[in-house]
C-alpha positions in Angstrom: 22.0 113.4 213.1 19.1 115.7 212.9 20.0 119.4 212.5 17.0 120.7 214.4 17.4 118.4 217.4 18.3 120.3 220.6 21.3 118.0 221.2 22.6 118.2 217.6 26.3 118.9 217.3 26.0 119.2 213.5 25.4 122.9 212.9 26.4 122.6 209.2 23.7 120.0 208.3 20.8 121.2 206.2 17.6 119.4 205.5 17.2 118.2 201.9 14.4 116.4 200.1 14.5 112.7 199.3 14.7 113.5 195.6 17.8 115.6 196.2 19.3 112.9 198.5 18.9 110.3 195.7 20.2 112.6 193.0 23.4 113.0 195.1 23.6 109.2 195.4 23.2 108.8 191.7 25.8 111.5 190.9 28.3 109.9 193.2 27.5 106.3 192.0 26.3 105.3 195.4 23.4 103.1 196.5 21.4 102.9 199.7 21.5 99.4 201.0 18.8 98.5 203.5 16.9 95.7 205.1 13.1 95.9 204.8 11.4 96.0 208.3 14.7 96.6 210.0 16.7 99.7 211.0 19.8 98.5 209.2 21.0 100.7 206.3 24.2 101.9 204.8 25.5 103.8 201.8 27.7 101.7 199.5 29.4 102.1 196.1 27.3 100.9 193.2 30.2 98.7 192.0 30.0 96.7 195.2 26.2 96.2 194.7 26.8 95.1 191.1 29.5 92.6 192.1 27.3 91.2 194.9 24.3 90.8 192.5 26.5 89.2 189.9 27.8 86.6 192.4 24.2 85.9 193.5 23.1 85.3 190.0 26.0 82.9 189.3 25.2 81.0 192.5 21.6 80.7 191.5 22.5 79.5 188.0 24.7 76.7 189.5 21.8 75.2 191.4 
């Protein structure tokens, strides 16, 4: 979804800076989940990330 691409069907999209993008994520309590060196990424609720990190810490403590 690139607003300037000739085949774009998203006329309402506007380009914003990365700083503005992350401010919107912070304001909405969202996080960008990604895998380094891969194309996978998605936006998730911060509460989901916190639950996942908490479960990971508990698993590590049991070992």
